[in-house]
C-alpha positions as CSV (number, residue, x, y, z in Angstrom):
1,X,156.5,-23.7,168.5
2,X,154.2,-21.6,166.7
3,X,154.6,-18.1,165.1
4,X,157.4,-17.3,163.1
5,X,160.4,-15.5,162.1
6,X,160.7,-12.5,164.5
7,X,163.0,-13.5,167.8
8,X,161.1,-12.5,171.0
9,X,163.0,-11.7,174.2
10,X,160.5,-13.3,176.3
11,X,159.2,-16.9,176.2
12,X,155.6,-17.2,175.6
13,X,153.3,-20.4,176.4
14,X,149.6,-20.2,175.9
15,X,147.7,-22.9,177.6
16,X,144.1,-23.9,176.4
17,X,141.8,-26.4,175.5
18,X,142.3,-28.1,171.7
19,X,139.3,-25.5,170.5
20,X,139.3,-21.8,169.1
21,X,137.0,-20.8,172.0
22,X,138.6,-18.2,174.2
23,X,142.3,-19.2,173.2
24,X,141.9,-18.4,169.4
25,X,142.1,-14.5,170.1
26,X,145.5,-14.8,171.7
27,X,146.7,-17.2,168.9
28,X,145.9,-14.7,166.1
29,X,147.7,-11.8,168.1
30,X,150.9,-14.3,168.3
31,X,150.8,-14.6,164.5
32,X,149.6,-11.2,163.3
33,X,152.8,-10.1,165.8
34,X,154.9,-12.7,164.1
35,X,156.3,-13.4,167.6
36,X,157.0,-17.3,168.7
37,X,154.7,-18.7,170.9
38,X,154.2,-22.6,172.4
39,X,150.5,-23.3,171.7
40,X,149.9,-25.9,174.6
41,X,146.5,-27.7,173.5
42,X,145.0,-29.8,176.2
43,X,143.0,-32.8,174.0
44,X,142.0,-34.4,177.5
45,X,139.5,-33.4,180.2
46,X,141.4,-36.2,182.4
47,X,144.7,-34.3,181.9
48,X,142.9,-31.2,182.9
49,X,141.0,-32.1,186.0
50,X,143.6,-34.6,187.2
51,X,147.0,-33.0,186.8
52,X,146.6,-29.3,185.2
53,X,143.5,-27.4,186.9
54,X,145.0,-27.3,190.1
55,X,148.5,-25.6,189.2
56,X,146.7,-22.7,187.4
57,X,146.1,-19.7,189.2
58,X,142.7,-19.2,189.1
59,X,141.5,-22.7,188.1
60,X,140.5,-21.6,184.6
61,X,141.7,-21.5,181.2
62,X,143.4,-20.0,178.7
63,X,146.6,-19.4,181.2
64,X,149.4,-17.4,179.3
65,X,152.8,-18.4,180.5
66,X,155.4,-15.4,180.5
67,X,159.2,-16.2,181.0
68,X,157.5,-18.6,184.2
69,X,154.8,-16.2,185.3
70,X,151.3,-17.3,184.8
71,X,148.5,-14.9,183.6
72,X,144.8,-15.8,183.5
73,X,141.5,-14.4,182.2
74,X,141.2,-14.3,178.1
75,X,140.4,-10.9,177.8
76,X,143.3,-9.8,179.8
77,X,145.8,-12.1,178.2
78,X,144.3,-10.6,175.1
79,X,144.9,-6.8,176.2
80,X,148.4,-7.6,177.3
81,X,149.8,-9.3,174.0
82,X,148.2,-6.2,172.5
83,X,149.8,-3.9,174.3
84,X,153.1,-5.9,174.2
85,X,153.0,-6.3,170.0
86,X,151.5,-2.9,169.7
87,X,148.0,-3.7,168.2
88,X,146.2,-2.0,170.9
89,X,145.9,1.6,169.1
90,X,148.3,3.8,169.0
91,X,147.3,6.3,171.3
92,X,145.3,6.5,174.5
93,X,141.7,7.2,173.0
94,X,142.3,4.5,170.0
95,X,143.1,2.3,172.8
96,X,139.7,2.8,174.5
97,X,138.1,2.4,171.3
98,X,139.9,-1.3,170.5
99,X,138.9,-2.1,174.3
100,X,135.0,-1.2,173.7
101,X,134.9,-3.2,170.2
102,X,136.4,-6.0,172.3
103,X,133.8,-5.7,175.6
104,X,131.0,-5.1,172.3
105,X,132.1,-8.9,171.0
106,X,132.4,-10.4,174.6
107,X,128.8,-9.5,175.0
108,X,128.0,-11.3,171.4
109,X,130.0,-14.2,172.7
110,X,127.7,-14.6,176.2
111,X,124.5,-14.4,173.6
112,X,125.8,-17.0,171.3
113,X,127.0,-19.2,174.0
114,X,123.4,-19.5,175.1
115,X,122.8,-21.4,172.1
116,X,125.7,-23.4,172.1
117,X,125.1,-24.9,175.5
118,X,121.0,-25.3,175.3
119,X,120.3,-29.1,175.0
120,X,116.4,-28.5,174.4
121,X,115.7,-28.9,170.7
122,X,112.9,-26.4,170.6
123,X,114.8,-23.9,172.8
124,X,117.7,-23.9,170.8
125,X,116.0,-23.2,167.8
126,X,114.0,-20.3,169.3
127,X,117.6,-19.2,170.5
128,X,118.8,-19.2,167.2
129,X,115.8,-17.4,165.8
130,X,116.5,-14.6,167.9
131,X,120.4,-14.7,167.3
132,X,119.1,-14.0,163.3
133,X,116.2,-11.7,164.0
134,X,117.7,-9.7,166.8
135,X,121.2,-10.2,168.0
136,X,123.3,-10.3,164.9
137,X,121.2,-7.1,163.4
138,X,122.0,-5.1,166.6
139,X,125.8,-6.0,166.5
140,X,126.2,-5.7,162.6
141,X,124.6,-2.0,163.2
142,X,127.2,-1.4,166.0
143,X,129.9,-2.4,163.9
144,X,129.0,-0.8,160.6
145,X,128.6,2.3,162.8
146,X,132.4,2.2,164.1
147,X,133.8,1.6,160.7
148,X,131.6,4.4,159.3
149,X,133.3,6.6,162.4
150,X,136.4,5.2,161.5
151,X,136.4,6.4,158.0
152,X,134.7,10.2,158.4
153,X,138.1,10.3,161.0
154,X,139.8,9.7,157.8
155,X,141.1,6.1,158.3
156,X,140.2,4.8,155.0
157,X,142.3,1.9,155.7
158,X,139.2,-0.9,156.7
159,X,139.8,-1.4,160.2
160,X,138.0,-0.8,162.9
161,X,139.9,1.7,164.9
162,X,143.1,3.5,163.1
163,X,144.9,2.9,160.0
164,X,146.2,-0.4,161.0
165,X,145.3,-4.1,162.4
166,X,144.3,-4.1,166.0
167,X,143.0,-6.4,169.0
168,X,139.7,-5.0,167.8
169,X,139.8,-6.6,164.3
170,X,140.8,-10.0,165.3
171,X,138.1,-10.0,168.1
172,X,135.2,-9.0,165.9
173,X,136.6,-12.3,163.2
174,X,137.0,-14.5,165.6
175,X,134.0,-13.8,167.4
176,X,131.7,-14.3,164.1
177,X,133.6,-17.2,162.9
178,X,131.4,-20.0,165.1
179,X,128.0,-17.6,164.2
180,X,128.8,-18.1,160.6
181,X,129.5,-21.4,160.8
182,X,125.6,-22.4,162.5
183,X,124.2,-19.1,159.9
184,X,126.2,-19.0,156.9
185,X,124.5,-16.4,155.3
186,X,124.4,-14.0,158.0
187,X,126.6,-11.4,156.7
188,X,124.8,-11.8,152.9
189,X,123.3,-8.2,153.4
190,X,126.4,-6.5,155.1
191,X,129.3,-5.8,152.5
192,X,131.6,-3.8,154.8
193,X,131.6,-6.7,157.3
194,X,132.4,-9.0,154.3
195,X,135.4,-6.9,153.4
196,X,136.6,-6.6,156.8
197,X,136.3,-10.3,157.5
198,X,138.2,-10.9,153.8
199,X,141.0,-8.2,155.0
200,X,141.7,-10.2,157.9
201,X,141.5,-13.7,156.4
202,X,144.5,-12.5,154.0
203,X,146.4,-10.3,156.4
204,X,150.1,-11.1,155.2
205,X,150.9,-12.8,158.6
206,X,147.3,-14.3,159.5
207,X,146.7,-15.6,156.3
208,X,148.4,-19.0,156.3
209,X,147.6,-20.0,159.6
210,X,143.8,-19.0,159.5
211,X,143.7,-21.3,156.2
212,X,145.3,-24.1,157.8
213,X,144.9,-24.2,161.8
214,X,142.8,-27.1,162.9
215,X,139.2,-27.1,162.5
216,X,137.2,-26.9,165.5
217,X,133.5,-26.8,166.0
218,X,133.8,-23.6,168.1
């Protein structure tokens, strides 16, 4: 079991590969909410293809099991858990702003995936250069504007939406974890985003998990 002290009426099980990938934001949501869950990590492709894939509702991972019912699609899982745990925004407008950030980070994830899956060394270098010169600055600008707008709305919490932690913050934190592993200097000129990342890393419900979570390339 993972999570912590709070008892949960529902029984949760998250099934995903033994990487961060699209399973990590749901894991962060569980820890942020202090809700216990079974973190079922598949470490064998043979196990996935031969015995598990056919049992999954859409033949993909992650899958969230809630009291025996199965839910697919990573962003759907994230939004469901965020609603269940009060991490989706306090009003319908805040919820829309949170989902806006989540969708924006999914756009970034798609751009970074081009680098991950490119096999040609020369093309990979070109993609990496494009990420640094065009893609990262674009998303940094978007996020800095969101932080500024939230502050101007009298929310000086340092979070992206409202005055407390939400799925938006976890999505930004985790989506940049891999880019920072291959381009560790990309936040050097972005103090507000550095501070935001530090805020998540030191959050009282997340710090231990983030510090001690399994080291994985993605």
